VEXZASE-625321 format. One record per residue (C-alpha): residue number from 1; residue in one letter; chain; x, y, z. Coordinates in steps of 0.2 Angstrom, whole numbers. Each point is the difference from the previous one (the first is absolute). Example, Ala and Ser with C-alpha at 12.3 -4.5 7.8 and 13.67 -1.06 7.14 Angstrom:
2
1 A A 62 -22 39 .
2 S A 6 17 -3 .
END
This chain:
198
1 M A 480 -405 -542 .
2 A A 6 -5 -18 .
3 D A 13 11 -8 .
4 E A -11 6 -14 .
5 A A -13 6 13 .
6 R A 13 10 9 .
7 T A 6 9 -16 .
8 R A -18 7 -2 .
9 I A 1 7 18 .
10 R A 6 18 0 .
11 V A 8 6 15 .
12 L A 4 17 7 .
13 I A 14 3 12 .
14 A A 1 15 12 .
15 E A 17 0 9 .
16 D A 11 16 4 .
17 N A 15 -11 4 .
18 D A 9 -3 -17 .
19 L A 8 -16 5 .
20 V A -16 -7 8 .
21 A A -10 5 -16 .
22 M A 13 -8 -12 .
23 T A 0 -16 11 .
24 L A -19 -1 0 .
25 E A 0 3 -19 .
26 D A 13 -13 -3 .
27 Q A -10 -13 11 .
28 L A -16 4 -9 .
29 N A 8 -1 -17 .
30 D A 7 -17 5 .
31 L A -17 -6 5 .
32 G A -7 5 -17 .
33 Y A -10 15 5 .
34 H A -1 16 -11 .
35 I A 5 16 9 .
36 V A -10 15 -7 .
37 G A 9 13 11 .
38 V A 11 3 15 .
39 A A -5 15 10 .
40 R A 12 9 12 .
41 T A -14 10 9 .
42 G A -18 -3 5 .
43 T A -6 14 -11 .
44 E A 9 -9 -15 .
45 A A -7 -17 5 .
46 V A -18 8 -1 .
47 A A 4 8 -17 .
48 L A 8 -16 -7 .
49 A A -15 -11 6 .
50 R A -12 12 -9 .
51 Q A 11 -1 -16 .
52 H A 4 -18 -1 .
53 T A -15 -9 9 .
54 P A 11 -13 8 .
55 D A -8 -17 7 .
56 L A 11 1 16 .
57 A A 9 13 9 .
58 I A 15 -2 12 .
59 L A 2 15 11 .
60 D A 12 5 13 .
61 I A -9 7 15 .
62 K A 12 14 3 .
63 L A 1 11 -16 .
64 P A 4 18 -3 .
65 E A -14 13 -5 .
66 L A -14 -12 4 .
67 D A 1 -14 12 .
68 G A -2 -18 -7 .
69 T A -16 -3 9 .
70 E A -7 16 -6 .
71 A A 5 -4 -18 .
72 A A -8 -18 2 .
73 Q A -16 8 5 .
74 Q A 0 12 -14 .
75 I A 4 -13 -13 .
76 S A -13 -12 7 .
77 A A -13 14 0 .
78 E A 2 3 -18 .
79 R A 2 -18 -6 .
80 P A 0 -14 13 .
81 L A 15 -12 -2 .
82 P A 10 -12 12 .
83 I A 14 10 9 .
84 I A 14 -7 10 .
85 M A 9 11 12 .
86 V A 19 -1 3 .
87 T A 8 7 15 .
88 A A 15 -2 12 .
89 F A -12 2 15 .
90 T A -9 -14 8 .
91 D A -8 10 14 .
92 R A -19 -3 3 .
93 E A -5 18 -5 .
94 T A 9 -1 -17 .
95 I A -9 -16 -4 .
96 R A -16 7 5 .
97 K A 3 15 -11 .
98 A A 3 -12 -14 .
99 E A -16 -9 3 .
100 R A -10 16 1 .
101 A A 7 5 -17 .
102 G A -7 -16 -7 .
103 A A 16 -10 -2 .
104 L A -2 -18 -4 .
105 G A 18 -5 4 .
106 Y A 14 6 10 .
107 L A 19 -3 -3 .
108 V A 14 5 12 .
109 K A 16 6 -8 .
110 P A 12 -7 -6 .
111 V A -13 -9 -10 .
112 M A 5 -18 -3 .
113 P A -3 -7 -17 .
114 E A -9 -15 8 .
115 A A -12 11 9 .
116 L A -5 11 -15 .
117 Q A -9 -13 -10 .
118 P A -11 -7 14 .
119 A A -4 18 5 .
120 I A -5 4 -18 .
121 D A -11 -16 -1 .
122 I A -9 4 16 .
123 A A -3 18 -4 .
124 L A -7 -5 -18 .
125 A A -11 -14 8 .
126 R A -7 11 14 .
127 F A -3 14 -13 .
128 A A -10 -12 -11 .
129 E A -10 -6 15 .
130 I A -4 18 5 .
131 K A -5 5 -18 .
132 A A -12 -15 -1 .
133 L A -8 4 17 .
134 R A -2 18 -6 .
135 Q A -8 -6 -16 .
136 E A -12 -12 10 .
137 V A -5 14 12 .
138 D A -3 12 -15 .
139 A A -11 -14 -9 .
140 L A -10 -3 17 .
141 H A -2 19 2 .
142 E A -6 2 -18 .
143 S A -12 -15 2 .
144 L A -7 8 16 .
145 E A -3 16 -9 .
146 A A -8 -9 -15 .
147 R A -12 -9 12 .
148 K A -5 16 9 .
149 L A -4 8 -17 .
150 V A -10 -15 -5 .
151 E A -10 0 16 .
152 R A -4 18 -2 .
153 A A -5 -2 -18 .
154 K A -11 -15 5 .
155 G A -9 11 14 .
156 I A -3 13 -13 .
157 L A -8 -12 -13 .
158 M A -10 -8 14 .
159 Q A -7 16 6 .
160 R A -3 8 -18 .
161 L A -7 -16 -8 .
162 G A -8 -8 15 .
163 I A 9 -17 -3 .
164 S A 9 -13 11 .
165 E A 18 1 4 .
166 H A 3 -16 -11 .
167 D A -8 8 -15 .
168 A A 9 17 3 .
169 Y A 17 -10 0 .
170 E A -6 -10 -16 .
171 R A -4 16 -9 .
172 L A 18 7 4 .
173 R A 8 -16 -6 .
174 Q A -10 0 -16 .
175 R A 4 18 -3 .
176 A A 18 -3 3 .
177 R A 0 -15 -12 .
178 E A -9 10 -14 .
179 K A 12 15 2 .
180 R A 15 -12 3 .
181 V A 6 10 15 .
182 K A 3 -4 18 .
183 L A -14 -1 12 .
184 K A 7 14 10 .
185 D A 0 11 -15 .
186 I A -19 -3 -3 .
187 A A -2 3 19 .
188 Q A 9 17 -1 .
189 T A -10 5 -15 .
190 I A -16 -3 10 .
191 I A 6 9 15 .
192 D A 6 15 -10 .
193 A A -17 0 -9 .
194 E A -9 0 17 .
195 A A 10 14 6 .
196 L A -4 10 -15 .
197 L A -19 -4 2 .
198 S A 0 4 18 .
END
């Protein structure tokens, strides 16, 4: 990743150990990232994420007040972003806990500078893929909903006007062109009118 791209990436750190927090901050600064805040508790991490809207969060799993994984879930629920969990523990249960919290990366303390950049790159790339997939799913869902509306509207026109499916569809298209609106909007208008007249 180019240096100028890194400086645009805003990072939130949540770590209750002062030495580890300072080390992480120094490492990220050396790599060219912009630190928006350093939280000492899970509650503070959620508040800082809300306040500064970071592009990436690096959270310790064991945080006071609110566990790091719980903080990660709250942050992601409000505004999804790539999260890397940092821990001194490598047991299977801790790793699973991080996965369930939605972490896209996992670093073991002490965090080595050479491990930090690849972890960030992978987390950002995975997050971009997930975001693209979500947008694709949303678009498919919207397309399916639009198709259902158009089918219902065609059925209403066919029944009311005694016309063929093709003619009903052409009427919908022509009306949408005239009004300069989407086909689904015309379909919805017809469905609403039919409901009113029924």
